[in-house]
Phi, psi and omega in degrees: 000130182258116180262082175244118185227166183241145176300342176299350175302337183290333174257105187294151176295141183251129175256094183293138182282344180193163182268131185296335184242018178298141180252137184284141178281147177293141179286147179285164181304332184277351190244127171260130184245123175284135178282117179268157177293146180293140179282134179276147183300332179287345182276002179246130178210177181232123172053051181298129178244000178256157177302165178292349180268010182314317183257321184288348178282359180228180180255150182302314183298315179294323177299311180305318178295319179294319177295323188296336186267356176275153176300137178266174187292341177276350182276175174291343177107198183268144176263343178247101185301324180296318180292323178297319177292327174300312179296317186291328181296329177280317185294334181263008174272158184240157175174177176305143182299160179294157180301129184078013184241015185284140183055030173267088184294329179293321178292319176300318180293322175295322176298314180296321179300314184288329176297320177297317183291332188271352184209207176272160180302318181308319185291325176283324181295318182297329176289314185281331178296337178264353184276124177284159167069019179303322186286002174274354182233122175303309184300315183295319179297325181294316181295322176298314181297317182296315180293324178295313177304314183300324183275359183080014179263066186298321178301323176292322173296322177294319176297321177299317178301322183286325187277342185300138189263330182226146177079013186292343178267012174291157186297326178303312185287325176297323176291325179291320180288329172299318177297316181297321175295317182292320177294335181268003178082011182263071190293312180304312178297320180298320183292321181294321179290321179297323180297318179300324181288321181293331178299330184267322187203136178269137180226082184302321179298318176298312183303322180305310182278333180288314180298322180298320180291311182294330183265003177061041180256162179295164181295142179301132184294129176076012181285130178237115189293148174250349183225164180295325177293319175298322177299315183298311181295320179292324175299324179291328179285328184228067182292145183077006181255135175290121182258144181235112180296164182299150179298339175272359182291158179291155183297326180296334179280324174298322178290322177297328181287349179295343184281344181281167178120176182285156172296139180259123179253117176261152176301155189287328180279141184298312177307315181288330177295316181300311182302317178296321182293324188291327182278354178279173180226161172060220184293326177297318177299313183294322178292317179296315180294322176300322177294321179288328179291324186277347187280147184258002191283324181215099186282345172289326173297316179298322180296316180298317179296317179299318179300321180291317184295318181289326180294317176306308184297321177299320180292338176263007186061033176239027188302313187297321180295316178294318183296320180292332178284315189252355178308320179296342179288337191298321182304328185257009178275141178290145174260112178226172178304320180293309186293330180294339175302336181249019190296325184295312179299321184293321179297316183296321179296319174300315178295322174303319180277006179063030173261080188293333176293310178298320179296320180293316182295320178289324178298317176298324176295321177298329181281315190263345182094172181290152181296146178293133179292148176287134181292144182285136178288135179251145177296155179302320183300337184263357182283334182069190180289155176288147179296150175300149183296334182278001179090347182298142179083001182273359180296156181293137172293171182295327185268002184286151183281125181292161181288135184290148180297159182289143182296135178250109177297167176297168180306144179308322178300322178291320177294324175302313180297321178293317180293323179299313178294321180300315181293322177298313182301327182265006180055052176254024187292338182270359184285155179297322184293333180299324184303318184289323177297320180293321179290329177293321184289323183281001172294334172244090194267074172288162173306319184297314182292324175297320178295315175303316183296320182295324177293316181295323175295320177298338180265005171115000179292143181262119178242018181063026176079003189294319179296311179304317178296317185290330182274337185294129178085358181285144175241155183273153177295154180297134180088356174272122181285120176289153177294138177275091188276348186306307180296328178292317183288323177293317179297315181295319177298323182277356180071029178274103186296301186299315181299318181297315181294320181294315182292326176300313182297320181297310181298320181289330175293320185276332182225068191286344180245015182269121186296325182292318180294318178299314179296312185295319183293315184291321181296314176302317180295314181301310183303325185277359182091016185249034182306317184296323178293323175299314179301315183296323180294315182294320178301313181300322182288327177291316180299312181296326180293323186278324182296000000 
């Protein structure tokens, strides 16, 4: 068996439902085609989890305001991953456009831009690859081209530049077309197009890698790309080399660069492959472990690889991202004494992936220990005589296996955290039993846990009024900016689903450990009919805190 993988495994392949720039063929004279109304970009989504009224329940102007306060694709990105996922769940949902926002391509482009900032390029690409009429908008086409370049789909970005109907002579598109020509070997035309771009705006960083490509020179020493186009050109100059964007580059570009680098050849035997993966670093290590997690030949090896992958992610404060990706694998892992050593992380990963059955099975195993192995059947000739009824001669022989020590469950605090997360996943926060779990969690009242508790009390958890009493009369320290709750409360009061979720995500990004923000955000989401989204946000925070 040949274990040869590429770090590009980190960016999963996308099966697009349609081409963003596909042109309809003229119908023949014998066929009559009914003209359908044009599809609005907001009516296209990926894995929509919100109701179809996610956008039409609000107004275009109000949505523009909600989008404007989110990190854009040129920024460093989000610092609160749970808040980013909350925003992304709304941004990738589809429905009738907001009132007053039909055919508002600038607004649709801002939605796509914020989706790119909140996640990986692949997630925004999946949205835009399904969106019709992208070539009618300069802004929408730019986001599409950025995502395609980031994913290494250069030809699609080049087709976007060619298909654009308006604004195609802007410097951005001239640089992209110049790069496409250069990559295609049409150097004179590429240099002429680049000169047209330089006449509009000087971009020294782009010129460095572009000139190296057209002059057939090596990649500039120490060059670190800041844009997806620079990453594409640098990759052409240094194929098979792991590339690292500039420290000021947006987070989505850093994630996209993980697909670069040499092909990784793992040993053929799985134990040796695991040993090789463990000594790797960074994206190569993550890709190698991911390949071992997904194989079906030896699920104990898969369990060991998953344990390492989740541990790495926890140390990087990225446990939820890894858990969402690999959590579905937990159900097929064998429960043994060795695998139960990692059982806490496995339960949390299953909860993150919404596999409550697997989570419950591993939780029970953590309490009771691994199942007893079935005794091997012996032939009757090997059984010898039966022991005397008085028990004489029943002592263990010299070669008999000693009794295993009694199973020791995880520490009580960890089991409380698991039960706490499990109850949130099942929406049992209003049950009487949850009150005891909440009280146990608050015995260690960190700002993070106070925020979680405030959000849960807003969703109906009973804490005997202790939080409300503790927060009454408190004032903020001088210089601390209080959360601006007005837009969130107004959006929730108006029943605007998308705007409410985006405002909640924005507030939680800027005030991640503020109890007032957590309570108001969860209450607003619940009031608007988005209780499940509120619970998923809090579950993610609890899982990250526990991992």
